py3Dmol code that shows the C-alpha trace and the ligand (Angstrom):
import py3Dmol

protein = """\
ATOM      1  CA  MET A   1     138.876 103.274 113.412  1.00  0.00           C
ATOM      2  CA  ARG A   2     137.630  99.950 114.664  1.00  0.00           C
ATOM      3  CA  ARG A   3     135.285  98.177 112.254  1.00  0.00           C
ATOM      4  CA  LYS A   4     132.337  96.908 114.272  1.00  0.00           C
ATOM      5  CA  LEU A   5     131.685  93.178 114.435  1.00  0.00           C
ATOM      6  CA  ALA A   6     128.429  91.296 114.877  1.00  0.00           C
ATOM      7  CA  ALA A   7     129.408  87.741 115.752  1.00  0.00           C
ATOM      8  CA  GLY A   8     127.116  84.763 116.267  1.00  0.00           C
ATOM      9  CA  ASN A   9     128.070  81.659 118.247  1.00  0.00           C
ATOM     10  CA  TRP A  10     125.754  78.769 117.359  1.00  0.00           C
ATOM     11  CA  LYS A  11     127.267  76.599 120.141  1.00  0.00           C
ATOM     12  CA  MET A  12     126.099  72.953 119.776  1.00  0.00           C
ATOM     13  CA  ASN A  13     123.111  73.952 117.628  1.00  0.00           C
ATOM     14  CA  GLY A  14     122.413  73.644 113.964  1.00  0.00           C
ATOM     15  CA  LEU A  15     121.908  70.957 111.337  1.00  0.00           C
ATOM     16  CA  GLY A  16     122.092  71.358 107.578  1.00  0.00           C
ATOM     17  CA  ALA A  17     118.537  72.678 107.472  1.00  0.00           C
ATOM     18  CA  GLY A  18     119.644  75.664 109.560  1.00  0.00           C
ATOM     19  CA  LEU A  19     121.745  76.942 106.672  1.00  0.00           C
ATOM     20  CA  SER A  20     118.588  78.483 105.251  1.00  0.00           C
ATOM     21  CA  GLU A  21     118.949  81.032 108.117  1.00  0.00           C
ATOM     22  CA  VAL A  22     122.348  81.995 106.742  1.00  0.00           C
ATOM     23  CA  ALA A  23     120.920  82.478 103.285  1.00  0.00           C
ATOM     24  CA  ALA A  24     118.153  84.595 104.729  1.00  0.00           C
ATOM     25  CA  LEU A  25     120.655  86.700 106.688  1.00  0.00           C
ATOM     26  CA  LYS A  26     122.767  87.254 103.578  1.00  0.00           C
ATOM     27  CA  ALA A  27     119.646  88.261 101.633  1.00  0.00           C
ATOM     28  CA  ALA A  28     118.741  90.751 104.370  1.00  0.00           C
ATOM     29  CA  HIS A  29     122.271  92.207 104.498  1.00  0.00           C
ATOM     30  CA  PRO A  30     123.817  91.890 101.000  1.00  0.00           C
ATOM     31  CA  ALA A  31     126.421  94.554 101.848  1.00  0.00           C
ATOM     32  CA  PRO A  32     126.542  94.873 105.636  1.00  0.00           C
ATOM     33  CA  GLY A  33     128.040  98.058 107.076  1.00  0.00           C
ATOM     34  CA  VAL A  34     129.719  96.067 109.808  1.00  0.00           C
ATOM     35  CA  ASP A  35     131.628  92.780 109.848  1.00  0.00           C
ATOM     36  CA  VAL A  36     129.296  89.788 110.298  1.00  0.00           C
ATOM     37  CA  LEU A  37     130.636  86.480 111.633  1.00  0.00           C
ATOM     38  CA  LEU A  38     128.923  83.214 112.309  1.00  0.00           C
ATOM     39  CA  CYS A  39     130.581  80.329 114.199  1.00  0.00           C
ATOM     40  CA  PRO A  40     128.651  77.096 113.627  1.00  0.00           C
ATOM     41  CA  PRO A  41     129.453  73.670 114.973  1.00  0.00           C
ATOM     42  CA  ALA A  42     132.496  72.259 113.102  1.00  0.00           C
ATOM     43  CA  THR A  43     130.232  69.842 111.183  1.00  0.00           C
ATOM     44  CA  LEU A  44     128.533  72.771 109.415  1.00  0.00           C
ATOM     45  CA  LEU A  45     131.527  75.002 108.896  1.00  0.00           C
ATOM     46  CA  ALA A  46     132.439  74.093 105.289  1.00  0.00           C
ATOM     47  CA  ARG A  47     128.826  74.120 104.115  1.00  0.00           C
ATOM     48  CA  MET A  48     128.090  77.385 105.944  1.00  0.00           C
ATOM     49  CA  SER A  49     131.211  78.989 104.417  1.00  0.00           C
ATOM     50  CA  GLU A  50     129.906  78.197 100.972  1.00  0.00           C
ATOM     51  CA  VAL A  51     126.492  79.700 101.709  1.00  0.00           C
ATOM     52  CA  ALA A  52     128.014  82.710 103.441  1.00  0.00           C
ATOM     53  CA  GLY A  53     130.357  83.573 100.570  1.00  0.00           C
ATOM     54  CA  ASP A  54     132.217  86.874 100.996  1.00  0.00           C
ATOM     55  CA  THR A  55     129.318  88.557 102.847  1.00  0.00           C
ATOM     56  CA  ILE A  56     129.462  86.703 106.148  1.00  0.00           C
ATOM     57  CA  ALA A  57     132.688  85.419 107.741  1.00  0.00           C
ATOM     58  CA  THR A  58     132.684  82.070 109.467  1.00  0.00           C
ATOM     59  CA  GLY A  59     134.650  80.719 112.393  1.00  0.00           C
ATOM     60  CA  GLY A  60     135.251  77.755 114.652  1.00  0.00           C
ATOM     61  CA  GLN A  61     134.247  77.573 118.329  1.00  0.00           C
ATOM     62  CA  ASP A  62     137.526  76.005 119.593  1.00  0.00           C
ATOM     63  CA  CYS A  63     140.565  74.261 118.264  1.00  0.00           C
ATOM     64  CA  HIS A  64     143.560  72.181 119.328  1.00  0.00           C
ATOM     65  CA  ASP A  65     146.906  73.921 119.803  1.00  0.00           C
ATOM     66  CA  ALA A  66     148.781  71.434 117.653  1.00  0.00           C
ATOM     67  CA  LYS A  67     148.888  71.549 113.826  1.00  0.00           C
ATOM     68  CA  ASN A  68     147.952  67.881 113.484  1.00  0.00           C
ATOM     69  CA  GLY A  69     148.649  64.504 115.067  1.00  0.00           C
ATOM     70  CA  ALA A  70     147.236  61.821 117.326  1.00  0.00           C
ATOM     71  CA  HIS A  71     144.455  63.807 118.989  1.00  0.00           C
ATOM     72  CA  THR A  72     141.234  61.850 118.345  1.00  0.00           C
ATOM     73  CA  GLY A  73     138.204  64.106 118.062  1.00  0.00           C
ATOM     74  CA  ASP A  74     140.167  67.359 117.938  1.00  0.00           C
ATOM     75  CA  ILE A  75     140.440  69.871 115.155  1.00  0.00           C
ATOM     76  CA  SER A  76     143.333  72.146 114.346  1.00  0.00           C
ATOM     77  CA  ALA A  77     143.309  75.813 113.333  1.00  0.00           C
ATOM     78  CA  ALA A  78     144.594  74.881 109.868  1.00  0.00           C
ATOM     79  CA  MET A  79     141.637  72.494 109.470  1.00  0.00           C
ATOM     80  CA  LEU A  80     139.197  75.202 110.378  1.00  0.00           C
ATOM     81  CA  ALA A  81     140.864  77.506 107.883  1.00  0.00           C
ATOM     82  CA  ASP A  82     140.663  74.789 105.289  1.00  0.00           C
ATOM     83  CA  ALA A  83     136.900  74.580 105.916  1.00  0.00           C
ATOM     84  CA  GLY A  84     136.535  78.321 105.302  1.00  0.00           C
ATOM     85  CA  ALA A  85     136.980  79.836 108.812  1.00  0.00           C
ATOM     86  CA  SER A  86     138.648  83.190 109.299  1.00  0.00           C
ATOM     87  CA  HIS A  87     138.044  83.330 113.088  1.00  0.00           C
ATOM     88  CA  VAL A  88     138.093  80.952 116.057  1.00  0.00           C
ATOM     89  CA  ILE A  89     136.350  81.581 119.359  1.00  0.00           C
ATOM     90  CA  LEU A  90     138.600  80.554 122.213  1.00  0.00           C
ATOM     91  CA  GLY A  91     138.195  80.310 125.968  1.00  0.00           C
ATOM     92  CA  HIS A  92     134.401  80.511 125.975  1.00  0.00           C
ATOM     93  CA  SER A  93     133.188  80.032 129.508  1.00  0.00           C
ATOM     94  CA  GLU A  94     131.330  76.875 128.467  1.00  0.00           C
ATOM     95  CA  ARG A  95     134.690  75.368 127.321  1.00  0.00           C
ATOM     96  CA  ARG A  96     136.415  76.643 130.481  1.00  0.00           C
ATOM     97  CA  GLN A  97     133.646  74.898 132.470  1.00  0.00           C
ATOM     98  CA  ASP A  98     132.862  71.784 130.463  1.00  0.00           C
ATOM     99  CA  HIS A  99     136.474  71.008 129.472  1.00  0.00           C
ATOM    100  CA  ASP A 100     138.419  72.582 132.350  1.00  0.00           C
ATOM    101  CA  GLU A 101     140.195  74.898 129.945  1.00  0.00           C
ATOM    102  CA  THR A 102     142.670  77.182 131.669  1.00  0.00           C
ATOM    103  CA  ASP A 103     144.012  80.574 130.662  1.00  0.00           C
ATOM    104  CA  ASN A 104     147.220  78.757 129.665  1.00  0.00           C
ATOM    105  CA  ASP A 105     145.296  76.367 127.428  1.00  0.00           C
ATOM    106  CA  VAL A 106     143.549  79.319 125.764  1.00  0.00           C
ATOM    107  CA  ARG A 107     146.823  81.097 125.189  1.00  0.00           C
ATOM    108  CA  GLN A 108     148.399  78.067 123.503  1.00  0.00           C
ATOM    109  CA  LYS A 109     145.325  77.692 121.311  1.00  0.00           C
ATOM    110  CA  ALA A 110     145.382  81.395 120.469  1.00  0.00           C
ATOM    111  CA  LYS A 111     149.045  81.096 119.402  1.00  0.00           C
ATOM    112  CA  ALA A 112     148.065  78.304 117.055  1.00  0.00           C
ATOM    113  CA  VAL A 113     145.167  80.285 115.653  1.00  0.00           C
ATOM    114  CA  MET A 114     147.343  83.326 115.028  1.00  0.00           C
ATOM    115  CA  ALA A 115     150.123  81.213 113.488  1.00  0.00           C
ATOM    116  CA  ALA A 116     147.566  79.771 111.065  1.00  0.00           C
ATOM    117  CA  GLY A 117     146.629  83.279 109.955  1.00  0.00           C
ATOM    118  CA  LEU A 118     143.258  83.328 111.681  1.00  0.00           C
ATOM    119  CA  ILE A 119     141.678  85.763 114.151  1.00  0.00           C
ATOM    120  CA  ALA A 120     141.271  84.566 117.768  1.00  0.00           C
ATOM    121  CA  VAL A 121     138.085  85.714 119.509  1.00  0.00           C
ATOM    122  CA  ILE A 122     139.212  85.325 123.114  1.00  0.00           C
ATOM    123  CA  CYS A 123     136.462  85.230 125.713  1.00  0.00           C
ATOM    124  CA  VAL A 124     136.745  86.444 129.291  1.00  0.00           C
ATOM    125  CA  GLY A 125     134.116  86.957 131.946  1.00  0.00           C
ATOM    126  CA  GLU A 126     133.328  86.641 135.613  1.00  0.00           C
ATOM    127  CA  SER A 127     130.949  84.280 137.344  1.00  0.00           C
ATOM    128  CA  LEU A 128     128.080  85.589 139.508  1.00  0.00           C
ATOM    129  CA  ASP A 129     129.936  84.576 142.605  1.00  0.00           C
ATOM    130  CA  GLU A 130     132.982  86.521 141.404  1.00  0.00           C
ATOM    131  CA  ARG A 131     130.833  89.507 140.512  1.00  0.00           C
ATOM    132  CA  GLU A 132     129.252  89.522 143.975  1.00  0.00           C
ATOM    133  CA  HIS A 133     132.229  88.546 146.138  1.00  0.00           C
ATOM    134  CA  ALA A 134     135.409  89.453 144.286  1.00  0.00           C
ATOM    135  CA  ASN A 135     136.963  92.205 142.311  1.00  0.00           C
ATOM    136  CA  THR A 136     135.522  91.688 138.813  1.00  0.00           C
ATOM    137  CA  LEU A 137     138.257  93.790 137.122  1.00  0.00           C
ATOM    138  CA  GLN A 138     140.976  91.800 138.838  1.00  0.00           C
ATOM    139  CA  ILE A 139     139.363  88.525 137.565  1.00  0.00           C
ATOM    140  CA  ILE A 140     139.102  89.891 134.016  1.00  0.00           C
ATOM    141  CA  GLY A 141     142.674  91.271 134.217  1.00  0.00           C
ATOM    142  CA  GLY A 142     143.994  87.876 135.186  1.00  0.00           C
ATOM    143  CA  GLN A 143     142.118  86.164 132.328  1.00  0.00           C
ATOM    144  CA  LEU A 144     143.407  88.700 129.809  1.00  0.00           C
ATOM    145  CA  ALA A 145     147.019  88.393 131.031  1.00  0.00           C
ATOM    146  CA  GLY A 146     146.907  84.589 130.916  1.00  0.00           C
ATOM    147  CA  SER A 147     144.868  84.020 127.774  1.00  0.00           C
ATOM    148  CA  ILE A 148     146.203  86.513 125.287  1.00  0.00           C
ATOM    149  CA  PRO A 149     149.539  85.586 123.726  1.00  0.00           C
ATOM    150  CA  ASP A 150     152.309  88.076 123.035  1.00  0.00           C
ATOM    151  CA  ALA A 151     151.770  87.535 119.306  1.00  0.00           C
ATOM    152  CA  ALA A 152     148.421  89.402 119.491  1.00  0.00           C
ATOM    153  CA  THR A 153     147.816  92.362 117.196  1.00  0.00           C
ATOM    154  CA  ALA A 154     144.742  94.350 116.377  1.00  0.00           C
ATOM    155  CA  ALA A 155     144.413  92.262 113.213  1.00  0.00           C
ATOM    156  CA  ASN A 156     144.490  88.800 114.819  1.00  0.00           C
ATOM    157  CA  LEU A 157     142.723  89.398 118.110  1.00  0.00           C
ATOM    158  CA  VAL A 158     139.177  90.193 119.201  1.00  0.00           C
ATOM    159  CA  VAL A 159     138.320  90.195 122.883  1.00  0.00           C
ATOM    160  CA  ALA A 160     134.808  89.246 123.981  1.00  0.00           C
ATOM    161  CA  TYR A 161     133.610  90.167 127.453  1.00  0.00           C
ATOM    162  CA  GLU A 162     130.975  87.625 128.437  1.00  0.00           C
ATOM    163  CA  PRO A 163     129.807  87.730 132.085  1.00  0.00           C
ATOM    164  CA  ILE A 164     128.976  84.077 132.737  1.00  0.00           C
ATOM    165  CA  TRP A 165     125.800  84.990 134.642  1.00  0.00           C
ATOM    166  CA  ALA A 166     124.478  86.857 131.589  1.00  0.00           C
ATOM    167  CA  ILE A 167     124.856  83.980 129.187  1.00  0.00           C
ATOM    168  CA  GLY A 168     121.523  82.452 128.197  1.00  0.00           C
ATOM    169  CA  THR A 169     119.832  83.922 131.258  1.00  0.00           C
ATOM    170  CA  GLY A 170     118.134  87.007 129.805  1.00  0.00           C
ATOM    171  CA  LYS A 171     119.956  89.124 132.412  1.00  0.00           C
ATOM    172  CA  ILE A 172     122.529  91.679 131.345  1.00  0.00           C
ATOM    173  CA  PRO A 173     124.819  93.819 133.453  1.00  0.00           C
ATOM    174  CA  THR A 174     123.934  97.491 133.789  1.00  0.00           C
ATOM    175  CA  LEU A 175     125.285  99.647 131.007  1.00  0.00           C
ATOM    176  CA  ASP A 176     127.683 101.211 133.548  1.00  0.00           C
ATOM    177  CA  GLN A 177     129.003  97.752 134.432  1.00  0.00           C
ATOM    178  CA  ILE A 178     129.521  96.871 130.768  1.00  0.00           C
ATOM    179  CA  GLY A 179     131.271 100.180 130.163  1.00  0.00           C
ATOM    180  CA  GLU A 180     133.521  99.785 133.211  1.00  0.00           C
ATOM    181  CA  VAL A 181     134.780  96.349 132.047  1.00  0.00           C
ATOM    182  CA  HIS A 182     135.165  97.426 128.415  1.00  0.00           C
ATOM    183  CA  ASP A 183     137.154 100.536 129.390  1.00  0.00           C
ATOM    184  CA  PHE A 184     139.281  98.355 131.658  1.00  0.00           C
ATOM    185  CA  ILE A 185     139.969  95.851 128.824  1.00  0.00           C
ATOM    186  CA  ARG A 186     140.871  98.743 126.488  1.00  0.00           C
ATOM    187  CA  ASP A 187     143.300 100.196 129.101  1.00  0.00           C
ATOM    188  CA  THR A 188     144.783  96.743 129.759  1.00  0.00           C
ATOM    189  CA  LEU A 189     145.392  96.168 126.013  1.00  0.00           C
ATOM    190  CA  GLU A 190     146.958  99.635 125.631  1.00  0.00           C
ATOM    191  CA  ARG A 191     149.266  99.089 128.539  1.00  0.00           C
ATOM    192  CA  ARG A 192     150.432  95.682 127.329  1.00  0.00           C
ATOM    193  CA  PHE A 193     150.576  96.139 123.591  1.00  0.00           C
ATOM    194  CA  GLY A 194     150.911  99.880 123.283  1.00  0.00           C
ATOM    195  CA  PRO A 195     148.318 102.471 122.289  1.00  0.00           C
ATOM    196  CA  GLY A 196     148.294 101.537 118.607  1.00  0.00           C
ATOM    197  CA  VAL A 197     147.288  97.942 119.116  1.00  0.00           C
ATOM    198  CA  GLY A 198     145.271  98.705 122.241  1.00  0.00           C
ATOM    199  CA  ARG A 199     143.107 101.315 120.580  1.00  0.00           C
ATOM    200  CA  SER A 200     142.572  99.297 117.396  1.00  0.00           C
ATOM    201  CA  THR A 201     141.588  95.938 118.888  1.00  0.00           C
ATOM    202  CA  ARG A 202     137.910  95.216 118.881  1.00  0.00           C
ATOM    203  CA  ILE A 203     136.079  94.372 122.129  1.00  0.00           C
ATOM    204  CA  LEU A 204     132.716  92.628 121.957  1.00  0.00           C
ATOM    205  CA  TYR A 205     130.058  92.243 124.603  1.00  0.00           C
ATOM    206  CA  GLY A 206     128.353  88.887 124.896  1.00  0.00           C
ATOM    207  CA  GLY A 207     125.517  87.590 127.153  1.00  0.00           C
ATOM    208  CA  SER A 208     121.800  87.780 126.396  1.00  0.00           C
ATOM    209  CA  VAL A 209     122.155  90.274 123.523  1.00  0.00           C
ATOM    210  CA  LYS A 210     118.738  90.543 121.866  1.00  0.00           C
ATOM    211  CA  PRO A 211     117.113  92.839 119.310  1.00  0.00           C
ATOM    212  CA  SER A 212     115.465  94.599 122.265  1.00  0.00           C
ATOM    213  CA  ASN A 213     118.647  95.556 124.094  1.00  0.00           C
ATOM    214  CA  ALA A 214     121.232  95.733 121.309  1.00  0.00           C
ATOM    215  CA  THR A 215     120.905  99.484 120.649  1.00  0.00           C
ATOM    216  CA  GLU A 216     121.571 100.457 124.240  1.00  0.00           C
ATOM    217  CA  ILE A 217     124.494  98.085 124.598  1.00  0.00           C
ATOM    218  CA  PHE A 218     126.105  99.312 121.374  1.00  0.00           C
ATOM    219  CA  ALA A 219     125.953 102.879 122.671  1.00  0.00           C
ATOM    220  CA  VAL A 220     128.311 102.006 125.564  1.00  0.00           C
ATOM    221  CA  SER A 221     131.899 103.204 125.157  1.00  0.00           C
ATOM    222  CA  ASN A 222     134.368 100.674 123.887  1.00  0.00           C
ATOM    223  CA  VAL A 223     131.692  98.210 122.809  1.00  0.00           C
ATOM    224  CA  ASP A 224     132.664  97.385 119.245  1.00  0.00           C
ATOM    225  CA  GLY A 225     130.034  94.767 118.626  1.00  0.00           C
ATOM    226  CA  ALA A 226     128.548  91.651 120.154  1.00  0.00           C
ATOM    227  CA  LEU A 227     129.060  87.942 120.491  1.00  0.00           C
ATOM    228  CA  VAL A 228     125.571  86.584 120.280  1.00  0.00           C
ATOM    229  CA  GLY A 229     124.390  83.065 121.206  1.00  0.00           C
ATOM    230  CA  GLY A 230     120.714  82.227 121.046  1.00  0.00           C
ATOM    231  CA  ALA A 231     119.711  85.285 119.055  1.00  0.00           C
ATOM    232  CA  SER A 232     122.189  84.424 116.270  1.00  0.00           C
ATOM    233  CA  LEU A 233     120.438  81.184 115.327  1.00  0.00           C
ATOM    234  CA  LYS A 234     117.545  82.795 113.451  1.00  0.00           C
ATOM    235  CA  ALA A 235     117.982  85.505 110.784  1.00  0.00           C
ATOM    236  CA  ALA A 236     114.809  87.220 112.166  1.00  0.00           C
ATOM    237  CA  ASP A 237     116.635  87.795 115.489  1.00  0.00           C
ATOM    238  CA  PHE A 238     120.189  88.365 114.323  1.00  0.00           C
ATOM    239  CA  SER A 239     119.318  90.725 111.480  1.00  0.00           C
ATOM    240  CA  PRO A 240     117.964  93.557 113.770  1.00  0.00           C
ATOM    241  CA  ILE A 241     121.082  93.170 115.946  1.00  0.00           C
ATOM    242  CA  ILE A 242     123.260  93.709 112.841  1.00  0.00           C
ATOM    243  CA  THR A 243     121.101  96.692 111.892  1.00  0.00           C
ATOM    244  CA  ALA A 244     121.421  98.142 115.417  1.00  0.00           C
ATOM    245  CA  LEU A 245     125.194  97.874 115.155  1.00  0.00           C
ATOM    246  CA  GLU A 246     125.239  99.501 111.739  1.00  0.00           C
ATOM    247  CA  GLN A 247     123.321 102.425 113.229  1.00  0.00           C
ATOM    248  CA  ALA A 248     125.468 102.700 116.391  1.00  0.00           C
TER     249      ALA A 248
END
"""
ligand_1 = """\
10
13P
P 123.460 84.119 124.674
O 123.411 85.236 123.656
O 122.561 82.973 124.271
O 123.248 84.617 126.038
O 124.913 83.499 124.592
C 126.032 84.362 124.684
C 127.257 83.623 124.383
O 127.685 82.772 125.166
C 127.906 83.836 123.083
O 129.136 83.254 123.022
"""
view = py3Dmol.view(width=600, height=400)
view.addModel(protein, "pdb")
view.setStyle({"model": 0}, {"cartoon": {"style": "trace"}})
view.addModel(ligand_1, "xyz")
view.setStyle({"model": 1}, {"stick": {}})
view.zoomTo()
view.show()
């Protein structure tokens, strides 16, 4: 059985005052029936981890692939763990675009995350141009092959399918399109890592998940939860998404 996961990516949003949203979320879900994860900016991670306690897991949004060293401005997986993180989002399309991160970069970072005992949430997804003019599954297959290290297990890997054109746009793929990609990711994981790991690894959908569309998305096969951006910033928005996942 795959335990469902409601994950929030705060991106470059959130100051100390925003931690009241975490307290509110915890109060609304004192014993959630699904895993709940929030990934704040690194500046908030330690404080958020204290507020979140054992109820809500916390994670980073990126890390360096080295343990430490002369890398000004960078943060290692061990540092994120030290600040309370259990997960690290890697290869988000915004990092692939803003920082030219390649599949190889993501794979090296994922190795570091797994070696530090953390869970890598590896993001894949096609652009609108790729969706319209290329073979989406081929694009996703290439990203999976290049970004996921051989060290992956069902315990240290979560895959997030985030079509770039659905992020922050209010547009989502059709449910058939989501199902097609999630089934493909499941098959790909089973072929590479064997049925045990393949069937047990969680696959999240991300891109404009809202309280209003969460229930229908969570009913799609092989959708084990969501990676939520904008709607994870406020407890009033994220809470009904958690509830929808609990009821899925
Ligand atoms: P939105 O939910 O704001 O579309 O963002 C999705 C996302 O990129 C999560 O990582």
